[in-house]
Phi, psi and omega in degrees: 000319180297320180298322178296318179297315178300321180297318179298316181298317180297316180297318179295318180297315178299319180297316181295315181296318181294324178291317183289334181262001182286181183295131180286157178299145180285147173301138184250130174254120175268109182264120184250113176251133181286321181206160179273120186209131183298329181286335184264341182305321178300334179296314178298316180298318179296319179300312181294320179296322179294320177299315181297319179296337179260013174094011181245117185232133181303129178090345179257295180234004171216164173236125177257115179259106186262133176224139179237128184278354179054035177077012181255121180294317176301320178294320177301316179298319179297319180298311181297316179301322179297313180296321178295317180295328179277355179053053178300157183289327175201161175242141172248130185236129180247121184081162191303309185297325176297316182294316180296313182298316179298316181293332178284335187263341179215141176248002185243324181285126179297136181242125180249107187275155169209157183047048181223152178278179178297160179301324179296316180293335177276003180058041182244014176276146176274186183298336180270003180080019180254141176269177177306137185291345182258014179263124179225198178096206190232132186230174180222145173261195184258003184300324183293338182295328178304313179292317181302314184287318181294339178299336181304323182289344176279342183254326185238141176261132180300141175267129181056034175080002183219136177251131180253119183239133179254154175205157173240153179212149180271112185289352178263356179253119183306316184291332178288319178295317179296321178296320179299317179297319181295315181294323177299317178296320178297317181299318180298320180291327185267004182061038176254136175273114180264127175247105184247128180241138181274159171214164183256339179200169180296339180295337181271355191300317183297313181297316182291320179297317179296326176295320176297315182295334178290347180266012175059048177287153179273334182204159176245135177250119179268105183274171180288096187211129181299326179291324177294315178303311187293330185247020189298322180299323177294316179297314181299316181300316180294316181293321181298322180295332180259007181056043178251115181290151179249133173240157188205166174259006184242110186302327182295339182281347181292321177294338184262358175137357175280151181286315185204161180205153165233114182187182184293145170283111188297321178299312180294330177298311178295321180298316180298320178292323179295327178295322176295315180298321179296321178298319178296317180295328180286320188259344186057031181214148176260009180303129179085355180264146176198162176301131180236157182286148176299139187266328188245119173239156181213159176254120182226157176216161180260108184302319182296320181283327175299321178291318180302317183265006178056050184256131174276123186266130177302150186295336183274009174258138179252146181289147175288149181270000000 
């Protein structure tokens, strides 16, 4: 009987030792995407590629838990709450609403943003002008929009001395409202008549776009807005039927039907954020990290659409591949 008891004790001891010396759980990255969008997908790919280039690969030495809210704010909140409850090692957030929601739900888990505006534009600075201490990644301000919008005059000549440009914006998104104000100021300086109509979700895009087109606009400007991204095919179809060219500040939309853009390279935006996340995974520290500006912007155009609208393209624009 004693020998049997000793055997049980030895087996239990071996089991405990083997468990304690076994492979540790992999660091978990909670990736939060607000919606599924072809223009935004390269950001996620860039983020993952940057991690891999720095020695971190999903399923080998890290685990990437990807969740997409499909454009639903309640679902987005549930996703972020889930990641917080699981105490993931870090969160990656794509687009503004993902970044804001994550920052509202946790003050301790590092958040690496992409395709998001500055902390100030997200209205997340405190009285001292400081943002949440756990916010990192790559952001953009609105300065590039000035160039994006003024580019329209390089492609189109005003009729009767005035150019009429339409745009839609989501009045519930801070960066969209701020962009609209910025574009209005640009339009006033450039002697362009801006006709801007608000919407509450991408479901309203077709109706609002058709309302704009009924006002005989010369061009449509697709500003940095999640609702514009999500409904771009609808916007393009309506504009194409009326022979109204689309210009934008988002390079990824040129492949989807815009004539030209000056804006951030979305893949590189995600890659840049992934490099920050990799540094954190290597050092287990956020020392020296802070939100940084996107580094790579480009001028691109769609050759087929330039030909369709008989537009002469400036030499510093490159064709989309």
